[in-house]
C-alpha positions as CSV (number, residue, x, y, z in Angstrom):
1,X,-38.7,10.9,-47.0
2,X,-37.4,9.2,-43.9
3,X,-35.6,12.4,-42.8
4,X,-38.9,14.3,-42.9
5,X,-40.5,11.7,-40.6
6,X,-37.5,12.2,-38.3
7,X,-37.9,15.9,-38.5
8,X,-41.6,15.6,-37.6
9,X,-40.8,13.4,-34.6
10,X,-38.2,15.8,-33.4
11,X,-40.6,18.6,-33.6
12,X,-43.1,16.7,-31.5
13,X,-40.5,15.8,-28.9
14,X,-39.2,19.4,-28.4
15,X,-42.8,20.5,-27.7
16,X,-43.8,22.2,-31.0
17,X,-47.7,22.0,-31.3
18,X,-48.9,19.1,-33.4
19,X,-50.6,21.2,-36.0
20,X,-47.6,23.5,-36.4
21,X,-45.3,20.5,-36.7
22,X,-47.4,18.9,-39.4
23,X,-47.9,22.0,-41.5
24,X,-44.3,23.2,-41.0
25,X,-42.8,19.8,-42.0
26,X,-45.0,19.6,-45.1
27,X,-44.1,23.1,-46.2
28,X,-40.4,22.4,-45.6
29,X,-40.7,19.3,-47.8
30,X,-42.5,21.0,-50.6
31,X,-40.0,23.9,-50.7
32,X,-36.8,21.8,-50.4
33,X,-37.9,19.0,-52.8
34,X,-40.1,20.8,-55.3
35,X,-38.9,24.4,-55.0
36,X,-40.9,27.5,-54.1
37,X,-43.0,27.1,-57.2
38,X,-44.6,24.0,-55.7
39,X,-45.8,26.0,-52.6
40,X,-48.8,27.6,-54.2
41,X,-50.9,29.2,-51.5
42,X,-54.2,28.7,-53.3
43,X,-53.6,24.9,-53.8
44,X,-52.3,24.5,-50.2
45,X,-55.4,26.3,-48.8
46,X,-57.7,24.3,-51.0
47,X,-56.2,20.9,-50.0
48,X,-56.2,21.9,-46.3
49,X,-59.8,23.0,-46.3
50,X,-60.9,20.0,-48.3
51,X,-59.8,17.8,-45.3
52,X,-62.3,19.5,-43.1
53,X,-65.1,19.5,-45.7
54,X,-66.6,16.3,-44.3
55,X,-70.0,16.1,-42.7
56,X,-68.8,13.1,-40.5
57,X,-66.3,15.4,-38.7
58,X,-69.3,17.2,-37.2
59,X,-69.7,14.2,-34.9
60,X,-66.4,15.0,-33.1
61,X,-67.5,18.2,-31.3
62,X,-70.9,16.6,-30.6
63,X,-69.4,13.5,-28.9
64,X,-66.9,15.7,-27.0
65,X,-69.7,17.9,-25.8
66,X,-71.9,15.0,-24.7
67,X,-69.0,13.5,-22.7
68,X,-68.4,16.8,-20.9
69,X,-72.1,17.2,-20.0
70,X,-72.2,13.7,-18.5
71,X,-69.0,14.3,-16.5
72,X,-70.2,17.6,-15.2
73,X,-73.7,16.3,-14.2
74,X,-74.4,13.4,-11.9
75,X,-74.9,10.8,-14.7
76,X,-71.6,9.1,-13.9
77,X,-72.5,8.7,-10.2
78,X,-75.8,7.0,-11.1
79,X,-74.0,4.6,-13.5
80,X,-71.4,3.8,-10.9
81,X,-74.0,3.0,-8.2
82,X,-75.9,0.7,-10.5
83,X,-72.7,-1.2,-11.5
84,X,-71.7,-1.5,-7.9
85,X,-75.0,-3.2,-7.1
86,X,-74.6,-5.5,-10.1
87,X,-71.0,-6.8,-9.6
88,X,-69.9,-5.4,-6.3
89,X,-70.4,-8.9,-4.6
90,X,-67.4,-10.4,-6.5
91,X,-63.8,-10.6,-5.1
92,X,-62.4,-7.2,-5.3
93,X,-65.9,-6.0,-6.2
94,X,-65.1,-2.3,-6.8
95,X,-62.4,-3.4,-9.3
96,X,-65.1,-5.2,-11.4
97,X,-67.4,-2.2,-10.9
98,X,-64.7,0.0,-12.3
99,X,-64.5,-2.1,-15.5
100,X,-68.2,-2.4,-16.0
101,X,-68.9,1.3,-15.4
102,X,-66.2,2.0,-18.1
103,X,-68.1,-0.2,-20.5
104,X,-71.3,1.6,-19.9
105,X,-69.6,5.0,-20.0
106,X,-67.8,4.1,-23.2
107,X,-71.1,4.0,-24.9
108,X,-71.6,7.7,-24.2
109,X,-68.3,9.6,-24.6
110,X,-65.9,7.9,-26.9
111,X,-62.6,9.0,-25.3
112,X,-60.3,7.5,-22.7
113,X,-59.5,10.8,-21.0
114,X,-63.2,11.5,-20.4
115,X,-63.5,8.2,-18.7
116,X,-60.3,8.7,-16.6
117,X,-61.2,12.3,-15.5
118,X,-64.9,12.0,-15.0
119,X,-65.8,8.4,-14.0
120,X,-62.2,7.8,-12.8
121,X,-62.5,10.5,-10.0
122,X,-65.6,8.7,-8.6
123,X,-64.0,5.3,-8.9
124,X,-60.7,6.3,-7.2
125,X,-62.4,7.9,-4.3
126,X,-64.8,4.9,-3.7
127,X,-62.0,2.3,-3.9
128,X,-59.7,4.3,-1.6
129,X,-62.4,4.6,1.0
130,X,-63.0,0.8,0.7
131,X,-59.3,0.2,1.6
132,X,-57.9,-0.9,-1.8
133,X,-54.2,-0.4,-2.5
134,X,-53.3,2.6,-4.6
135,X,-51.5,0.5,-7.3
136,X,-54.7,-1.6,-7.8
137,X,-57.0,1.5,-7.8
138,X,-54.9,3.4,-10.3
139,X,-54.1,0.4,-12.5
140,X,-57.7,-0.7,-12.9
141,X,-58.9,2.8,-13.6
142,X,-56.2,3.3,-16.2
143,X,-56.7,0.0,-17.9
144,X,-60.5,0.2,-18.0
145,X,-60.4,3.8,-19.4
146,X,-59.0,2.3,-22.7
147,X,-62.4,0.7,-23.3
148,X,-63.8,4.2,-24.0
149,X,-62.4,4.8,-27.5
150,X,-63.2,1.2,-28.7
151,X,-66.9,0.8,-27.9
152,X,-69.1,3.2,-30.0
153,X,-69.2,6.1,-30.0
154,X,-65.5,6.6,-30.7
155,X,-63.8,9.8,-31.8
156,X,-60.6,8.1,-33.0
157,X,-62.6,5.7,-35.1
158,X,-64.4,8.6,-36.7
159,X,-61.0,10.2,-37.6
160,X,-59.7,6.8,-39.0
161,X,-62.9,6.5,-41.1
162,X,-62.4,10.0,-42.5
163,X,-58.7,9.3,-43.5
164,X,-59.2,5.7,-44.8
165,X,-62.6,6.0,-46.6
166,X,-63.9,3.1,-44.6
167,X,-67.6,3.4,-43.6
168,X,-67.7,5.2,-40.2
169,X,-71.0,3.6,-39.4
170,X,-69.5,0.1,-39.8
171,X,-66.4,1.2,-37.9
172,X,-68.4,2.3,-34.9
173,X,-70.4,-0.9,-34.8
174,X,-67.3,-3.0,-35.2
175,X,-65.8,-1.7,-32.0
176,X,-68.5,-3.2,-29.8
177,X,-67.3,-6.8,-29.6
178,X,-63.5,-5.9,-29.2
179,X,-64.5,-3.5,-26.4
180,X,-66.3,-6.2,-24.5
181,X,-63.3,-8.6,-25.0
182,X,-61.0,-5.9,-23.6
183,X,-63.3,-5.5,-20.6
184,X,-63.2,-9.2,-20.0
185,X,-59.4,-9.3,-20.3
186,X,-59.0,-6.5,-17.7
187,X,-61.6,-8.2,-15.5
188,X,-59.6,-11.5,-15.5
189,X,-56.5,-9.6,-14.2
190,X,-58.7,-7.9,-11.6
191,X,-60.1,-11.2,-10.4
192,X,-56.7,-12.8,-10.3
193,X,-55.2,-9.9,-8.3
194,X,-58.2,-9.7,-6.0
195,X,-57.9,-13.3,-5.0
196,X,-54.1,-13.1,-4.6
197,X,-54.4,-10.1,-2.2
198,X,-57.6,-11.5,-0.6
199,X,-59.7,-8.5,-1.3
200,X,-63.2,-9.1,0.0
201,X,-66.6,-8.4,-1.7
202,X,-67.8,-4.9,-1.3
203,X,-71.5,-5.6,-1.2
204,X,-73.8,-8.6,-1.0
205,X,-75.9,-9.8,-4.0
206,X,-79.3,-8.1,-3.5
207,X,-81.8,-8.2,-6.3
208,X,-83.9,-5.5,-4.6
209,X,-81.0,-3.1,-4.4
210,X,-80.1,-3.9,-8.1
211,X,-83.7,-3.0,-9.1
212,X,-83.6,0.2,-7.0
213,X,-80.3,1.4,-8.5
214,X,-81.4,0.4,-12.0
215,X,-84.5,2.7,-11.7
216,X,-82.4,5.6,-10.5
217,X,-79.9,5.1,-13.4
218,X,-82.4,4.1,-16.0
219,X,-82.5,7.3,-18.0
220,X,-78.7,7.5,-17.9
221,X,-78.4,3.9,-19.1
222,X,-80.6,4.7,-22.0
223,X,-77.9,6.9,-23.6
224,X,-75.7,4.0,-25.0
225,X,-78.9,2.1,-25.9
226,X,-80.2,5.0,-28.0
227,X,-76.8,5.5,-29.6
228,X,-75.8,2.0,-30.4
229,X,-79.3,0.8,-31.1
230,X,-79.9,3.7,-33.5
231,X,-76.8,3.1,-35.5
232,X,-77.2,-0.7,-35.6
233,X,-80.8,-0.4,-36.7
234,X,-80.0,2.2,-39.3
235,X,-82.3,4.8,-37.7
236,X,-79.5,7.4,-37.9
237,X,-75.9,7.9,-39.0
238,X,-72.8,8.4,-36.8
239,X,-73.2,12.2,-37.0
240,X,-76.9,12.0,-36.2
241,X,-76.1,9.7,-33.3
242,X,-73.6,12.3,-31.9
243,X,-76.3,14.9,-32.2
244,X,-78.8,12.7,-30.4
245,X,-76.2,12.0,-27.6
246,X,-75.6,15.7,-27.2
247,X,-79.3,16.6,-27.1
248,X,-80.2,13.8,-24.7
249,X,-77.4,14.5,-22.3
250,X,-78.3,18.2,-22.2
251,X,-82.0,17.4,-21.5
252,X,-81.0,14.9,-18.9
253,X,-78.6,17.1,-17.0
254,X,-80.3,20.4,-17.2
255,X,-84.1,19.7,-17.2
256,X,-84.6,16.3,-15.6
257,X,-81.7,15.9,-13.1
258,X,-81.0,19.7,-12.9
259,X,-77.3,19.1,-12.2
260,X,-76.1,21.8,-14.6
261,X,-77.3,25.5,-14.8
262,X,-76.8,28.0,-17.6
263,X,-73.4,29.0,-16.3
264,X,-72.2,25.4,-16.2
265,X,-73.5,24.8,-19.7
266,X,-71.7,27.9,-21.0
267,X,-68.4,26.5,-19.5
268,X,-69.0,23.2,-21.2
269,X,-69.6,24.9,-24.6
270,X,-66.4,26.9,-24.1
271,X,-64.3,23.8,-23.3
272,X,-65.8,21.9,-26.2
273,X,-64.9,24.7,-28.6
274,X,-61.3,24.8,-27.4
275,X,-60.9,21.0,-27.7
276,X,-62.7,20.9,-31.1
277,X,-60.5,23.7,-32.4
278,X,-57.3,21.7,-31.4
279,X,-58.5,18.6,-33.1
280,X,-59.7,20.4,-36.3
281,X,-56.4,22.3,-36.5
282,X,-54.6,19.0,-36.5
283,X,-56.9,17.6,-39.2
284,X,-56.4,20.8,-41.2
285,X,-52.6,20.6,-41.2
286,X,-52.7,16.8,-41.6
287,X,-54.5,17.3,-44.9
288,X,-51.4,19.3,-46.1
289,X,-49.2,16.5,-44.9
290,X,-51.4,13.9,-46.6
291,X,-51.2,15.9,-49.8
292,X,-47.4,15.9,-49.6
293,X,-47.3,12.1,-48.9
294,X,-49.5,11.6,-52.0
295,X,-47.3,13.8,-54.2
296,X,-44.1,12.0,-53.1
297,X,-45.7,8.5,-53.4
298,X,-44.2,7.7,-50.1
299,X,-47.1,5.4,-49.3
300,X,-46.4,3.3,-52.4
301,X,-42.7,3.2,-51.5
302,X,-43.3,2.0,-47.9
303,X,-45.8,-0.6,-49.2
304,X,-43.3,-2.0,-51.6
305,X,-40.5,-2.0,-48.9
306,X,-42.7,-4.0,-46.5
307,X,-43.8,-6.4,-49.2
308,X,-40.2,-7.2,-49.9
309,X,-39.9,-8.4,-46.3
310,X,-43.0,-10.6,-46.4
311,X,-46.3,-11.0,-48.1
312,X,-48.0,-12.7,-45.2
313,X,-50.9,-10.4,-44.2
314,X,-50.7,-11.4,-40.5
315,X,-46.9,-10.7,-40.4
316,X,-47.5,-7.3,-42.1
317,X,-50.3,-6.4,-39.6
318,X,-48.0,-7.3,-36.7
319,X,-45.2,-5.2,-38.1
320,X,-47.6,-2.2,-38.4
321,X,-48.8,-2.8,-34.8
322,X,-45.2,-2.8,-33.6
323,X,-44.6,0.4,-35.4
324,X,-47.7,2.0,-33.9
325,X,-46.7,0.9,-30.4
326,X,-43.4,2.9,-30.8
327,X,-45.1,5.9,-32.3
328,X,-47.8,5.9,-29.6
329,X,-45.2,6.6,-27.0
330,X,-44.0,9.8,-28.7
331,X,-46.9,11.2,-30.6
332,X,-50.5,12.3,-30.1
333,X,-53.1,9.7,-31.2
334,X,-55.1,11.9,-33.6
335,X,-51.9,13.0,-35.3
336,X,-50.8,9.4,-35.8
337,X,-54.1,8.4,-37.2
338,X,-54.2,11.3,-39.7
339,X,-50.6,10.9,-40.8
340,X,-50.2,7.1,-40.9
341,X,-53.6,5.9,-42.1
342,X,-53.1,7.0,-45.8
343,X,-49.7,5.3,-45.7
344,X,-51.0,2.0,-44.2
345,X,-54.1,1.6,-46.4
346,X,-52.1,0.7,-49.6
347,X,-50.1,-1.8,-47.6
348,X,-53.1,-3.5,-46.2
349,X,-54.9,-3.5,-49.5
350,X,-51.9,-5.1,-51.2
351,X,-51.9,-8.1,-48.8
352,X,-55.8,-8.2,-48.7
353,X,-56.1,-7.5,-45.0
354,X,-59.5,-6.0,-44.0
355,X,-59.1,-2.3,-43.5
356,X,-62.2,-2.2,-41.4
357,X,-60.7,-4.7,-38.9
358,X,-57.4,-2.9,-38.9
359,X,-59.0,0.4,-37.9
360,X,-60.1,-1.1,-34.6
361,X,-56.7,-2.8,-34.2
362,X,-54.9,0.5,-34.9
363,X,-57.0,2.4,-32.3
364,X,-56.6,-0.3,-29.7
365,X,-52.8,-0.3,-30.3
366,X,-52.6,3.4,-30.0
367,X,-54.5,3.3,-26.7
368,X,-51.5,1.6,-25.1
369,X,-49.6,4.9,-25.7
370,X,-52.1,6.5,-23.3
371,X,-50.6,4.4,-20.5
372,X,-46.9,4.8,-21.4
373,X,-44.6,7.8,-20.9
374,X,-43.7,10.4,-22.0
375,X,-47.0,11.3,-23.7
376,X,-49.5,9.1,-21.9
377,X,-52.4,11.4,-21.4
378,X,-54.3,9.0,-19.1
379,X,-51.3,8.9,-16.9
380,X,-51.3,12.7,-16.4
381,X,-55.1,12.7,-15.9
382,X,-54.9,10.0,-13.2
383,X,-51.9,11.7,-11.5
384,X,-54.0,14.9,-11.2
385,X,-57.2,13.3,-10.2
386,X,-55.6,10.9,-7.6
387,X,-53.1,13.6,-6.5
388,X,-50.1,11.2,-6.6
389,X,-46.7,11.4,-8.4
390,X,-46.6,10.4,-12.0
391,X,-44.2,7.6,-11.3
392,X,-46.7,6.0,-9.0
393,X,-49.3,6.0,-11.8
394,X,-46.9,4.6,-14.4
395,X,-45.9,1.7,-12.2
396,X,-49.6,0.9,-11.5
397,X,-50.7,1.1,-15.1
398,X,-47.9,-0.8,-16.9
399,X,-49.1,-4.3,-15.9
400,X,-52.5,-3.6,-17.5
401,X,-50.9,-3.4,-20.9
402,X,-50.6,-7.2,-20.9
403,X,-54.4,-7.9,-21.3
404,X,-54.7,-5.1,-23.9
405,X,-51.8,-6.7,-25.9
406,X,-53.4,-10.1,-25.6
407,X,-56.7,-8.8,-27.2
408,X,-54.7,-7.0,-30.0
409,X,-52.9,-10.2,-31.0
410,X,-56.2,-12.2,-30.9
411,X,-57.8,-9.6,-33.2
412,X,-54.9,-9.6,-35.6
413,X,-55.2,-13.3,-36.2
414,X,-59.0,-13.4,-36.0
415,X,-60.3,-10.2,-37.6
416,X,-63.7,-11.8,-38.0
417,X,-64.2,-11.0,-34.4
418,X,-64.3,-7.4,-35.5
419,X,-66.1,-7.7,-38.8
420,X,-68.9,-10.1,-38.1
421,X,-71.2,-7.7,-36.4
422,X,-71.1,-4.8,-38.9
423,X,-71.3,-7.4,-41.8
424,X,-74.3,-8.9,-40.1
425,X,-76.0,-5.6,-39.6
426,X,-75.3,-4.4,-43.2
């Protein structure tokens, strides 16, 4: 089966679309290993469609839509201004504003690229105008964007929950504390670098200004409160939370703030359909691949091979993290989650490592791939937004992998940091 993983990786590297690579490799495996008789169109169609027959997947287009509405409207501007009044008085104030704004924005969109493209454009312009060095500006923006897929809502966590069978509601809640830890880790580097380069404060601490900016951003700030509060309290499920986010963002941007007209709303719908179609096609073809993996018992074979090396659950988890770090450099994250989750679950179950905790660790590890070439999507987004060469963005973002790696190692050895909140709520 190793040769088929290699074939899949080669297909990705030469530019064949993810969905085609998954479906094609799975078909090739069935025909070569089991013969043409194994490739029964009715069964293949049934197994593929079954992968999409999941109510929880409905949250993906809704979260994507909500994020696009917030980026297109002026919601991000209001959030940024409020965060600036709150922490702009620290050394390298706009660097801390960048991180705090990403924490707030993460509670609305659930993707790193939304943060980097929408909020990132505002942050980069403001920090450049304030005289910050480009490597600092790009590095902080890239590093803080990784908070987006960890703090709920999170599209990658929804996909992991679908593939693993772990409660998606618990998964989304479990990302909150690790997301705050990641923000603190990035902030420590920001503070250290700001003092080293003697960056001044950007504003003075003014309670009156904080109150003024808070009132202007109040309705925008209610979005993560409604989402997270609703899921934690049990008022609605993850899918219902996504619907609430989409509805609230639409009302806010079209009726209350009036930043988006009907033409703009149509464009957002169009872009959401395109992005959703790409993700769902990957999930569709990944279902075929999952079926092949199950038929070939490759998950059991890999689990047995790893257990021959060690039965220590922390060592196993670190090995899986190292493997994900390599994969994240060459493959798209949704594809990795859909392919590898069914393989990893038996391994984790065998060593009694919490699959809920590993879900957050897996997503956080894969986020590093967004800051590394050749497939780091955040790198491409920042290069486009900042209008700088890709090499400049790479050099600026690489040092911010260190605080992310520190948080991952901490979570591997102390998974209770991840699980205590969802366990307490449940």
